[in-house]
C-alpha positions as CSV (number, residue, x, y, z in Angstrom):
1,M,-0.1,0.2,0.2
2,R,2.6,2.5,0.6
3,K,4.8,1.4,-2.3
4,F,1.4,2.3,-4.3
5,L,0.7,5.4,-2.8
6,Y,4.4,6.3,-2.6
7,I,4.2,5.7,-6.7
8,I,1.2,8.1,-6.9
9,L,2.9,10.9,-5.3
10,L,6.1,11.0,-7.2
11,V,3.6,10.5,-10.8
12,F,2.0,13.5,-9.4
13,Y,5.0,15.6,-8.6
14,Q,6.6,15.3,-11.7
15,F,3.3,15.8,-13.2
16,V,3.0,19.5,-11.6
17,N,6.9,20.2,-12.1
18,S,6.5,19.5,-15.8
19,Q,3.4,21.8,-15.8
20,T,5.3,24.3,-13.6
21,S,8.3,24.5,-15.8
22,T,6.3,24.7,-18.9
23,K,4.9,28.1,-17.6
24,I,7.9,29.7,-16.0
25,L,10.4,28.8,-19.3
26,P,10.4,31.7,-21.7
27,C,10.0,31.1,-25.8
28,Y,13.6,32.6,-25.9
29,D,17.0,32.6,-24.6
30,L,18.0,35.4,-23.3
31,S,21.9,34.6,-23.1
32,N,21.3,34.3,-27.0
33,I,20.0,37.1,-27.7
34,L,22.5,38.8,-26.3
35,K,25.0,37.5,-27.9
36,V,23.6,39.3,-30.8
37,E,26.2,42.0,-32.2
38,P,24.0,44.7,-33.5
39,T,25.0,46.3,-36.7
40,L,27.1,49.1,-36.9
41,L,24.2,51.5,-38.0
42,Y,21.4,50.0,-35.7
43,K,23.9,50.0,-32.3
44,P,23.0,53.9,-31.9
45,H,19.5,53.1,-31.7
46,L,20.8,50.5,-29.1
47,D,22.5,53.1,-27.2
48,A,19.8,55.5,-27.2
49,S,17.3,53.0,-25.9
50,K,19.4,52.1,-23.2
51,S,19.6,55.8,-21.5
52,F,16.1,55.7,-20.4
53,N,16.7,54.0,-17.7
54,V,13.9,50.8,-19.0
55,N,15.2,47.3,-18.4
56,I,14.4,45.0,-21.5
57,L,11.2,44.4,-21.7
58,K,10.3,40.4,-21.2
59,N,6.4,40.3,-21.2
60,T,3.3,41.6,-19.9
61,S,3.8,41.9,-16.3
62,Q,7.1,44.0,-16.8
63,V,5.0,46.4,-19.3
64,Q,2.5,46.7,-17.2
65,K,4.8,47.5,-14.1
66,Y,6.0,50.7,-16.3
67,I,2.9,52.3,-16.7
68,N,1.9,51.8,-12.9
69,K,4.9,54.1,-12.6
70,G,4.1,56.7,-14.7
71,K,7.1,55.5,-17.1
72,F,5.2,54.1,-20.1
73,H,2.3,56.2,-21.6
74,T,-0.5,55.0,-24.0
75,V,-0.2,56.6,-27.6
76,K,-3.8,57.1,-29.0
77,K,-5.2,55.3,-32.2
78,T,-5.5,58.8,-34.0
79,G,-3.9,61.6,-33.5
80,K,-3.4,65.2,-35.7
81,G,-1.5,63.5,-38.8
82,Y,-1.3,59.7,-37.8
83,K,-2.9,56.3,-37.5
84,V,-1.8,53.4,-35.7
85,Q,-2.7,50.7,-37.2
86,K,-4.3,47.2,-35.3
87,L,-1.4,46.4,-33.1
88,E,-0.8,42.5,-33.5
89,Y,2.7,42.1,-32.1
90,S,3.6,44.8,-30.2
91,R,2.0,47.2,-27.2
92,P,0.6,51.6,-27.8
93,Y,2.9,52.4,-24.8
94,L,5.9,54.7,-25.0
95,V,8.1,56.7,-22.8
96,S,7.0,60.5,-22.5
97,K,9.5,61.6,-24.6
98,A,9.2,59.2,-27.2
99,K,5.1,59.9,-27.4
100,A,5.7,63.5,-27.4
101,T,8.3,63.2,-30.5
102,L,5.8,60.9,-32.5
103,E,2.9,63.6,-32.1
104,K,5.4,66.2,-33.0
105,I,6.4,64.4,-36.1
106,A,3.0,63.7,-36.9
107,A,1.8,67.7,-36.5
108,R,4.9,68.7,-38.9
109,F,3.9,66.2,-41.6
110,S,0.3,67.3,-41.2
111,K,0.9,70.9,-41.4
112,E,3.9,69.9,-44.3
113,T,1.2,68.0,-46.6
114,K,-1.8,70.0,-45.8
115,G,-3.4,67.3,-43.6
116,N,-2.2,64.0,-44.9
117,T,-1.7,61.4,-42.0
118,F,0.6,58.2,-41.9
119,T,0.2,55.4,-40.3
120,V,2.1,53.9,-37.3
121,S,2.8,49.7,-37.9
122,S,4.7,49.3,-34.4
123,I,5.2,50.1,-30.9
124,T,6.5,48.7,-28.0
125,R,7.5,45.1,-28.0
126,T,8.6,42.6,-25.3
127,L,10.6,39.5,-26.3
128,E,8.0,37.4,-25.5
129,D,5.8,39.3,-28.7
130,Q,9.3,39.1,-30.6
131,C,8.6,35.3,-30.4
132,R,5.5,35.9,-31.8
133,L,6.4,37.9,-34.7
134,R,9.5,35.4,-35.6
135,R,7.1,33.0,-36.1
136,V,5.3,34.7,-39.2
137,N,8.6,37.0,-40.1
138,S,11.8,35.4,-40.7
139,N,13.4,38.6,-40.6
140,A,12.5,39.6,-37.1
141,S,15.3,41.2,-34.9
142,L,17.0,37.9,-33.1
143,G,18.3,40.1,-30.9
144,I,17.6,43.2,-28.7
145,S,15.4,45.6,-30.4
146,S,15.3,49.4,-29.6
147,H,11.2,48.3,-29.4
148,N,12.3,46.5,-26.3
149,Y,12.6,49.7,-24.3
150,G,9.7,51.7,-24.9
151,N,11.3,54.4,-27.2
152,S,10.8,53.0,-30.6
153,F,8.3,53.1,-33.4
154,D,7.8,52.1,-37.0
155,I,6.2,54.1,-39.4
156,S,5.3,52.9,-42.6
157,Y,5.9,54.5,-46.0
158,V,3.5,52.9,-48.2
159,R,0.3,53.5,-46.1
160,F,-0.8,56.8,-46.0
161,N,-4.4,58.3,-45.5
162,N,-5.4,54.9,-44.4
163,K,-4.5,53.7,-47.7
164,L,-2.2,50.9,-48.6
165,Q,-0.4,52.1,-51.8
166,I,2.8,53.6,-52.9
167,N,2.9,57.1,-52.4
168,P,6.4,58.5,-53.7
169,K,5.6,61.9,-52.8
170,M,4.0,61.3,-49.4
171,E,6.8,58.9,-48.8
172,A,9.5,61.9,-49.6
173,A,7.4,64.6,-47.6
174,L,7.4,61.8,-44.4
175,E,11.5,61.5,-44.6
176,K,11.8,65.3,-44.9
177,V,10.8,65.3,-41.5
178,L,12.2,62.2,-40.2
179,K,15.2,64.2,-41.3
180,Y,14.9,67.1,-39.4
181,Y,14.2,65.4,-36.1
182,A,17.4,63.5,-36.8
183,D,19.5,66.7,-37.7
184,A,18.4,68.0,-34.5
185,G,19.7,65.8,-32.8
186,R,16.0,64.4,-31.7
187,I,16.1,60.6,-33.5
188,F,17.9,58.0,-35.5
189,Y,16.1,56.6,-38.6
190,I,16.3,53.8,-40.3
191,K,14.5,52.9,-43.3
192,E,13.5,49.1,-43.3
193,R,13.3,47.7,-47.1
194,Q,11.5,44.2,-45.9
195,Q,9.2,45.7,-44.4
196,S,8.4,48.9,-45.8
197,C,8.7,51.5,-42.6
198,F,11.0,54.0,-41.1
199,H,12.4,52.7,-37.8
200,I,12.6,55.0,-35.3
201,T,14.4,55.3,-32.4
202,V,14.0,58.8,-30.1
203,R,17.1,60.0,-28.2
204,N,16.9,61.2,-24.6
205,Y,17.6,64.6,-25.5
């Protein structure tokens, strides 16, 4: 009887332990992610991100922690000069300076194009969000992304006024605005060809 009871307890322990392990184990290996060296073009983005005193965002609870502290602020779905598309692999939160800079970029774009809007396609991502994204997009970053710190966002250059359509005139107008803020020391930006977007990282100016 004791032997039988021991076997039952052992099986139960192994089951509970396996369930706990499944819940705890993340979908990424942080040590491997940290080993990925950023390109020379991308390194300034990461350096700028680290200056906001936000730890690498691993999961939802960490994002919520910064929201509760008042460090992250919600980006509205629409504002003067911009619209945020439905976010499936990122979250509509940014540090204060990044949110304000996005709004300034959008307002300037709207003014210079007489009321047109651009589309924000991605905002803040956790490492778990990147895991999900990588399942559908093999080009998603394998290393740390500046999106993981709450001060980066992407703006599509093929979607203006909520229409998916190549528009060289609007694209040029958008890049002109981005260059203005880059020259002023407010942002870094990269034109991502595969994702058809500008990746923008706000500096801690």
